[in-house]
C-alpha positions as CSV (number, residue, x, y, z in Angstrom):
1,M,-97.5,234.6,14.1
2,P,-98.2,237.8,12.1
3,H,-97.9,237.5,8.3
4,V,-94.3,238.2,7.2
5,S,-94.2,239.3,3.6
6,M,-91.1,238.9,1.4
7,P,-89.0,242.0,1.0
8,P,-89.4,243.4,-2.5
9,R,-85.9,242.3,-3.5
10,L,-86.6,238.8,-2.5
11,R,-90.0,238.8,-4.2
12,A,-88.3,239.7,-7.4
13,V,-85.9,236.8,-7.0
14,S,-88.8,234.5,-6.3
15,D,-90.6,235.6,-9.4
16,R,-87.5,235.1,-11.6
17,Q,-87.1,231.6,-10.1
18,R,-90.7,230.5,-10.5
19,G,-91.5,230.8,-6.8
20,L,-88.2,229.5,-5.3
21,V,-85.9,231.3,-2.9
22,S,-82.8,230.1,-1.2
23,R,-81.9,230.7,2.4
24,A,-78.9,232.7,1.3
25,Q,-81.0,234.9,-1.0
26,A,-83.5,235.5,1.9
27,L,-80.6,236.6,4.2
28,D,-79.1,238.7,1.4
29,A,-82.5,240.5,1.0
30,G,-82.4,241.5,4.7
31,M,-84.4,238.7,6.4
32,A,-83.1,237.6,9.8
33,P,-82.2,233.9,10.1
34,E,-84.8,233.5,12.8
35,V,-87.5,234.8,10.5
36,V,-86.6,232.3,7.8
37,Q,-86.5,229.5,10.4
38,R,-89.9,230.6,11.8
39,L,-91.5,230.7,8.3
40,V,-90.3,227.2,7.6
41,A,-91.3,225.9,11.1
42,T,-94.8,227.3,10.9
43,G,-95.4,226.0,7.4
44,A,-95.7,229.5,5.7
45,W,-92.7,228.4,3.6
46,R,-92.3,224.8,2.4
47,T,-88.9,223.3,2.0
48,V,-88.4,222.1,-1.6
49,R,-84.8,221.0,-1.1
50,R,-82.4,221.7,1.7
51,G,-81.9,225.5,1.7
52,F,-84.6,226.2,-1.0
53,Y,-88.1,227.3,-0.1
54,T,-91.4,228.2,-1.7
55,E,-94.5,229.8,-0.2
56,R,-97.1,227.4,1.1
57,E,-99.8,228.7,-1.2
58,L,-97.8,228.0,-4.3
59,W,-96.7,224.6,-3.1
60,E,-100.3,223.5,-2.4
61,S,-101.4,224.8,-5.8
62,L,-98.9,222.6,-7.6
63,D,-99.6,219.1,-8.9
64,P,-97.5,216.7,-6.9
65,R,-96.6,214.5,-9.9
66,E,-95.5,217.4,-12.2
67,G,-95.5,220.9,-10.6
68,R,-93.7,220.0,-7.4
69,R,-91.2,217.8,-9.2
70,R,-90.4,220.7,-11.6
71,L,-89.8,223.0,-8.6
72,A,-87.5,220.3,-7.1
73,V,-85.6,220.1,-10.3
74,R,-85.2,223.9,-10.5
75,A,-84.0,224.0,-6.8
76,A,-81.4,221.3,-7.5
77,Y,-80.2,223.1,-10.6
78,L,-79.9,226.4,-8.7
79,G,-78.1,224.7,-5.9
80,V,-75.2,223.2,-7.9
81,A,-72.2,225.5,-8.5
82,R,-70.6,223.8,-11.6
83,P,-72.1,224.4,-15.1
84,H,-74.5,221.6,-16.0
85,V,-77.8,220.8,-17.8
86,V,-81.0,219.1,-16.7
87,S,-81.1,215.6,-18.1
88,H,-82.7,212.2,-18.1
89,D,-86.1,211.9,-16.3
90,S,-85.8,215.4,-15.1
91,A,-85.5,216.8,-18.7
92,A,-88.4,214.5,-19.8
93,L,-90.6,216.3,-17.2
94,F,-90.0,219.6,-18.9
95,L,-90.0,218.3,-22.5
96,G,-93.4,216.8,-22.2
97,L,-92.2,213.2,-22.4
98,S,-93.9,210.7,-20.2
99,T,-91.8,207.9,-18.8
100,L,-93.1,204.4,-18.2
101,G,-93.4,203.3,-14.6
102,Q,-93.2,205.3,-11.5
103,P,-91.7,208.9,-11.5
104,E,-88.0,208.9,-10.8
105,P,-87.4,210.4,-7.3
106,L,-83.9,211.6,-8.2
107,V,-83.1,214.8,-10.0
108,H,-80.8,214.2,-13.0
109,L,-78.1,216.7,-13.9
110,T,-75.3,216.3,-16.5
111,R,-72.1,218.2,-17.0
112,L,-69.2,217.9,-19.4
113,G,-66.6,215.3,-18.5
114,P,-65.5,211.7,-19.0
115,P,-68.6,209.4,-18.7
116,R,-69.5,208.5,-15.1
117,A,-72.3,209.0,-12.6
118,R,-72.8,209.3,-8.9
119,T,-75.8,209.9,-6.6
120,R,-75.7,212.4,-3.7
121,N,-78.5,214.1,-1.7
122,G,-81.2,213.1,-4.1
123,I,-79.3,214.2,-7.3
124,R,-78.0,211.8,-9.9
125,Y,-74.9,213.6,-11.3
126,H,-73.9,212.4,-14.7
127,Q,-70.8,213.4,-16.7
128,S,-70.8,213.0,-20.4
129,R,-69.9,214.6,-23.7
130,I,-72.6,217.0,-24.8
131,A,-72.9,218.4,-28.3
132,D,-74.0,222.0,-28.6
133,A,-76.9,220.8,-30.9
134,Q,-78.2,218.7,-28.0
135,R,-78.7,221.6,-25.7
136,L,-81.8,223.8,-25.4
137,V,-83.5,226.0,-22.8
138,V,-87.0,225.2,-21.6
139,D,-88.7,227.2,-18.9
140,G,-85.5,229.1,-18.2
141,L,-83.4,225.9,-17.6
142,P,-80.7,224.5,-19.8
143,M,-81.4,220.9,-20.7
144,L,-80.7,218.1,-23.2
145,D,-83.0,217.8,-26.2
146,I,-85.7,215.1,-26.7
147,A,-83.5,212.6,-28.7
148,R,-80.7,212.8,-26.2
149,T,-83.1,212.6,-23.3
150,A,-84.8,209.4,-24.7
151,V,-81.4,207.7,-25.2
152,D,-80.2,208.7,-21.7
153,I,-83.4,207.4,-20.1
154,A,-83.2,204.1,-21.9
155,R,-79.5,203.7,-21.0
156,E,-80.0,204.7,-17.4
157,H,-83.0,202.5,-16.8
158,R,-82.1,199.6,-19.1
159,S,-85.3,200.4,-21.1
160,H,-87.7,199.2,-18.4
161,T,-88.8,202.8,-17.7
162,A,-88.1,204.2,-21.1
163,W,-90.0,207.1,-22.5
164,S,-93.0,206.6,-24.6
165,P,-93.3,208.6,-27.9
166,S,-97.1,208.2,-27.9
167,T,-97.4,210.0,-24.6
168,R,-95.7,213.3,-25.4
169,R,-97.9,215.8,-23.6
170,A,-97.1,219.3,-24.9
171,S,-95.1,221.3,-27.3
172,W,-92.0,222.9,-25.6
173,E,-90.9,225.3,-28.3
């Protein structure tokens, strides 16, 4: 198959979204559905989440434990219509907090509402009260701060996969 480059409009979207594009964005930029399907089928584009793709070269350059998980969190965030923030293990990934145990396979998102949670399509949706002081933006994504993230992880996992303050990896300011 000849190399199909992204239209300039779609390339700009990909750059803003750290390498991600949605199927809808590709079609809006003028790509035919068959071209998108062929790019995915041939492996030129990798599916990050249903309806969200990245180019193979970027995917292969990302660390599976951190970089690919960050891209999956970003795709989940972009795919949800209601206002929400990245939370729990997913926020810890961006805040430089290591968690004990295996990486959480779910993406965690929280929105305002009476406390409850549900899981659907690989996303753990939480509802909770969120104080303005607990919100921040890291790498272009709104999320909960370190203190709230640590409490949420401990509560969600009953402390057996809680965060470890001695393993904070990087400054996020």
